[in-house]
C-alpha positions as CSV (number, residue, x, y, z in Angstrom):
1,M,0.0,-0.1,0.0
2,I,1.1,3.7,-0.9
3,Y,-0.3,6.7,1.1
4,I,0.6,10.0,-0.4
5,L,-1.0,13.0,1.3
6,Q,0.0,16.7,0.2
7,S,-2.4,19.3,2.1
8,S,-2.3,23.3,1.9
9,N,1.2,23.4,0.7
10,Q,2.7,25.1,-2.1
11,I,3.0,22.2,-4.8
12,G,2.8,22.8,-8.1
13,D,3.1,21.3,-11.5
14,D,6.6,20.2,-11.4
15,G,6.3,18.6,-7.9
16,A,3.2,17.1,-8.9
17,S,4.6,15.7,-12.1
18,T,7.5,14.1,-10.4
19,I,5.3,12.3,-8.0
20,G,2.9,11.1,-11.2
21,T,6.2,9.7,-12.8
22,A,7.1,7.8,-9.4
23,L,3.5,6.3,-9.3
24,G,4.0,5.1,-13.1
25,Y,6.9,2.5,-11.7
26,C,4.6,1.1,-9.1
27,K,2.9,-1.5,-11.2
28,F,2.4,-3.9,-9.0
29,L,0.2,-1.7,-6.4
30,T,-3.1,-3.1,-5.2
31,N,-3.6,-0.3,-2.9
32,L,-3.2,3.3,-3.2
33,S,-4.5,6.6,-1.4
34,F,-3.3,9.7,-3.1
35,S,-5.0,12.9,-1.3
36,S,-4.0,16.8,-2.3
37,W,-5.8,19.4,-1.8
38,N,-5.4,23.1,-1.5
39,N,-2.1,23.3,-3.5
40,K,-1.4,24.8,-7.0
41,I,-1.8,21.8,-9.2
42,G,-2.5,22.5,-12.6
43,D,-2.7,21.3,-16.3
44,K,0.9,19.3,-16.7
45,G,0.8,18.4,-13.1
46,A,-2.5,16.7,-13.1
47,Q,-1.9,15.2,-16.5
48,N,1.2,13.4,-15.5
49,I,-0.1,11.9,-12.1
50,G,-2.9,10.8,-14.4
51,L,-0.4,9.0,-16.7
52,G,1.3,7.6,-13.6
53,L,-1.6,6.4,-12.2
54,S,-2.8,5.0,-15.8
55,K,0.2,2.5,-15.1
56,C,-1.1,0.9,-11.9
57,T,-3.3,-1.4,-13.3
58,Q,-3.2,-3.9,-10.7
59,L,-5.5,-1.6,-8.0
60,I,-8.0,-2.9,-6.3
61,H,-8.5,-0.3,-3.6
62,L,-8.3,3.6,-4.6
63,Q,-8.4,6.6,-2.7
64,F,-8.0,9.8,-5.1
65,V,-8.5,13.3,-4.1
66,I,-7.5,16.5,-5.8
67,F,-9.6,18.8,-3.7
68,S,-9.6,22.4,-4.3
69,N,-6.7,23.0,-6.8
70,Q,-6.4,24.1,-10.8
71,I,-7.8,20.9,-12.5
72,G,-9.4,21.8,-16.1
73,D,-11.1,19.5,-18.6
74,D,-7.6,18.6,-20.1
75,E,-6.0,17.3,-17.0
76,A,-9.5,15.6,-15.8
77,S,-9.3,13.8,-19.3
78,T,-6.2,12.4,-18.5
79,I,-7.3,11.1,-14.8
80,G,-10.6,9.9,-16.5
81,T,-8.5,7.5,-18.8
82,A,-6.2,6.3,-16.1
83,L,-9.6,5.3,-14.2
84,G,-10.4,3.3,-17.3
85,N,-7.1,0.9,-17.0
86,C,-8.1,0.2,-13.3
87,K,-10.5,-2.4,-14.3
88,F,-10.1,-4.5,-11.1
89,L,-11.1,-2.0,-8.8
90,T,-13.6,-3.0,-6.2
91,N,-13.5,0.1,-3.7
92,L,-12.8,3.7,-5.0
93,R,-12.9,7.0,-3.4
94,F,-12.9,9.6,-6.0
95,N,-12.9,13.4,-5.0
96,V,-12.1,16.1,-7.5
97,E,-14.3,19.0,-6.2
98,C,-13.6,22.6,-6.2
99,N,-11.5,22.7,-9.4
100,N,-12.5,23.8,-12.7
101,I,-13.7,20.9,-14.7
102,G,-16.4,21.4,-17.5
103,D,-18.3,18.9,-19.7
104,K,-15.2,17.7,-21.7
105,G,-13.3,16.5,-18.6
106,A,-16.3,15.4,-16.9
107,Q,-17.3,13.2,-19.9
108,N,-14.1,11.4,-19.9
109,I,-13.9,10.7,-16.3
110,G,-17.4,9.2,-17.1
111,L,-16.0,7.1,-19.8
112,G,-12.9,5.8,-17.3
113,L,-15.6,5.4,-14.7
114,S,-17.8,3.0,-16.9
115,K,-15.1,0.3,-17.4
116,C,-14.8,0.1,-13.6
117,T,-17.3,-2.5,-13.6
118,Q,-16.5,-4.3,-10.6
119,L,-16.8,-1.9,-8.0
120,T,-18.9,-2.7,-5.2
121,H,-18.1,0.7,-2.8
122,L,-18.0,4.0,-4.5
123,E,-17.5,7.8,-3.3
124,F,-17.9,10.1,-6.1
125,D,-17.7,13.9,-5.6
126,I,-17.2,16.1,-8.6
127,S,-19.1,19.0,-6.8
128,S,-18.4,22.6,-7.3
129,N,-17.1,22.6,-11.1
130,Q,-18.6,23.6,-14.3
131,I,-20.6,20.5,-15.4
132,G,-23.5,20.9,-17.3
133,D,-26.1,18.0,-19.0
134,D,-23.2,16.2,-21.3
135,G,-20.7,15.7,-18.5
136,A,-23.6,14.6,-16.3
137,S,-25.0,12.5,-18.9
138,T,-21.7,10.5,-19.4
139,I,-21.4,10.2,-15.8
140,G,-24.7,8.9,-15.4
141,I,-24.2,6.2,-18.2
142,A,-21.1,5.1,-16.5
143,L,-23.2,4.7,-13.0
144,G,-25.4,2.0,-14.9
145,N,-22.0,-0.4,-15.9
146,C,-21.4,-0.4,-11.6
147,K,-24.0,-3.1,-11.4
148,F,-22.3,-4.8,-8.6
149,L,-22.6,-1.8,-6.3
150,T,-23.8,-2.1,-2.8
151,N,-22.8,0.9,-1.1
152,L,-23.0,4.5,-3.3
153,I,-21.9,8.1,-2.3
154,F,-22.7,10.4,-5.2
155,I,-22.1,13.8,-5.0
156,I,-22.5,16.5,-8.0
157,S,-23.8,19.2,-6.6
158,S,-23.0,23.2,-7.4
159,N,-22.7,22.9,-11.0
160,K,-25.1,23.6,-14.2
161,I,-27.1,20.3,-14.7
162,G,-30.6,20.6,-15.8
163,D,-32.9,18.1,-17.0
164,K,-31.4,16.2,-19.5
165,G,-28.0,15.3,-17.3
166,A,-30.4,14.6,-14.3
167,Q,-32.5,12.0,-16.4
168,N,-29.4,10.1,-17.5
169,I,-27.9,10.2,-13.8
170,G,-31.3,8.6,-12.9
171,L,-31.4,6.1,-15.8
172,G,-27.8,4.9,-14.7
173,L,-28.7,4.8,-11.0
174,S,-32.1,2.4,-11.8
175,K,-29.5,-0.1,-13.0
176,C,-27.9,-0.1,-9.7
177,T,-30.4,-2.7,-8.3
178,Q,-28.1,-4.2,-5.4
179,L,-27.4,-1.0,-3.5
180,T,-28.1,-1.1,0.4
181,H,-26.5,2.2,1.3
182,L,-27.2,5.5,-1.1
183,E,-26.2,8.9,-0.4
184,F,-27.0,11.2,-3.2
185,N,-26.4,14.7,-3.6
186,I,-27.6,16.9,-6.6
187,N,-28.4,20.0,-4.8
188,I,-27.7,23.3,-6.4
189,N,-28.2,22.6,-9.8
190,Y,-30.8,23.5,-12.5
191,V,-33.0,20.5,-12.2
192,G,-36.7,20.4,-12.8
193,D,-39.7,18.1,-12.6
194,D,-38.4,16.3,-16.1
195,G,-35.0,16.0,-14.8
196,I,-36.3,14.5,-11.3
197,S,-38.8,12.1,-12.8
198,T,-36.2,9.2,-13.7
199,F,-35.4,9.2,-10.0
200,S,-38.7,7.7,-9.0
201,T,-38.1,4.6,-11.2
202,A,-34.3,4.3,-9.9
203,L,-35.3,4.5,-6.2
204,G,-38.0,1.9,-6.9
205,N,-35.4,-0.2,-8.3
206,C,-33.3,-0.3,-5.2
207,K,-35.3,-2.6,-3.4
208,F,-32.8,-3.5,-0.9
209,L,-32.0,0.0,0.2
210,T,-31.9,0.3,4.2
211,N,-29.7,3.5,4.7
212,L,-31.0,6.5,2.0
213,T,-30.0,10.6,2.1
214,F,-31.5,12.1,-0.9
215,D,-30.4,15.8,-1.3
216,I,-32.2,17.9,-4.0
217,Q,-32.4,21.4,-2.4
218,N,-32.3,24.6,-4.7
219,N,-33.1,23.1,-7.7
220,K,-36.5,24.0,-9.8
221,I,-38.4,21.0,-8.5
222,S,-42.3,21.7,-8.3
223,D,-45.0,19.5,-6.8
224,K,-45.0,17.1,-9.7
225,G,-41.4,16.3,-9.5
226,A,-42.0,15.7,-5.7
227,Q,-44.9,13.7,-6.1
228,N,-42.8,11.4,-8.7
229,I,-40.0,11.0,-5.8
230,G,-42.4,10.0,-3.1
231,L,-44.0,7.2,-5.5
232,G,-40.1,5.8,-5.9
233,L,-39.6,6.2,-2.6
234,S,-42.8,4.5,-1.1
235,K,-41.3,1.5,-2.9
236,C,-37.9,1.1,-0.7
237,T,-39.6,-1.0,1.9
238,Q,-36.5,-2.2,3.3
239,L,-35.4,1.1,4.6
240,T,-34.3,1.8,8.3
241,N,-32.7,5.3,7.8
242,L,-33.9,8.0,5.3
243,V,-32.7,11.4,5.2
244,F,-34.3,13.7,2.6
245,R,-33.6,17.0,2.0
246,S,-35.4,19.5,-0.7
247,D,-36.0,23.2,-0.2
248,E,-36.1,24.8,3.2
249,E,-38.5,27.4,2.0
250,L,-41.3,27.6,5.0
251,D,-44.1,28.8,3.1
252,E,-47.4,27.2,2.6
253,Y,-46.5,25.3,-0.5
254,T,-43.5,23.7,0.7
255,Q,-45.2,23.0,3.5
256,Q,-47.9,21.1,1.8
257,R,-45.0,18.8,-0.5
258,K,-43.3,18.1,2.8
259,V,-46.3,16.6,4.2
260,E,-47.0,14.7,1.2
261,K,-43.7,13.3,1.0
262,K,-43.7,12.4,4.6
263,R,-46.9,10.7,4.2
264,L,-45.5,8.2,1.3
265,A,-42.5,7.8,3.5
266,Q,-44.3,6.8,6.2
267,K,-45.8,3.4,4.1
268,I,-42.1,1.9,4.6
269,K,-43.0,-0.3,7.5
270,R,-39.5,-1.0,8.6
271,L,-38.3,2.5,9.0
272,V,-36.7,3.7,12.1
273,K,-35.4,7.0,11.7
274,L,-37.0,9.4,9.1
275,K,-35.8,13.2,8.4
276,V,-37.5,15.4,5.6
C-alpha cells in the first residue's frame, strides 16, 4: 500500500509531475491512497499524475482526492483515462471537487468510470465545478455499468446540470439494483420536474436499500417532481434510515410538499429514522 498526502502546501506542476512519474513505476500496487488539496496543481501536474496512475493497472482499492486545485478539462480527461485502466477496482473514493472541470473533463471521467465494472463501493464527488448536461449524462451512463455496487455516495452538487443530465443520472442509478446504502446529492443545480422524473424509477428499483440520504435542495422541482420522488420512495420498503432534503423555504406550498413526501415515506414499515 502507498499513502500520499499533500495538503495546504505550495505544490505546483513540477512537484506533482515528479510524483506522477514515480507512480508509474509502481505497477504492482493493489492499494493506493493519493490526496492533494489546497495546492497549486494545474494542467501539467495533473496530467502527469494521471499518466502515472494509468500504469497502476492492478489496483483493487483506490482513494484519489485532488480537492481545491486548478484542474481543468484536459487534466481531468487524463485522469479519466487512468481510471479506465484500473479494471480490477472494487473500492473507489474519487474526489475532484472545487476545480475547473467542465463537460469535456467530466465526460472523460465518466468514460473511465464506465470501465470499472467490478466496483462494490464507490464514493464519487465532483461538486463545485462547471459541469453541464453532457458531462452529467456520461457520468450517469457510467453508473449504469456499475451493477455490483452495494454502497454509493454520489455528490454532483453546485454545477450547471439541467433536466437532460439529471435524467441520465437517474437512468444510470436505476441499474444499480444491489444498493443497500445510498447518499445522493444533486443540490444547487438547474433540475426541474422532467429531470427528476427518472429518479422515481431509480429509487423503485433499489429495493434492498436500508440507508438513504437524498438531497435535491436548490433546484427547480415543483409539486409534480416531488410526487414522483415520493412514489419511488414508497417502494423502498427495506429502509431503516432515511434523510430527505428538499427546499428549506417555509411557505405554505413547500410545507404541503413536505407533508406529502412524509406521508409516502411513512408507508415504509421498517423505517425507524425519518428526516425530511
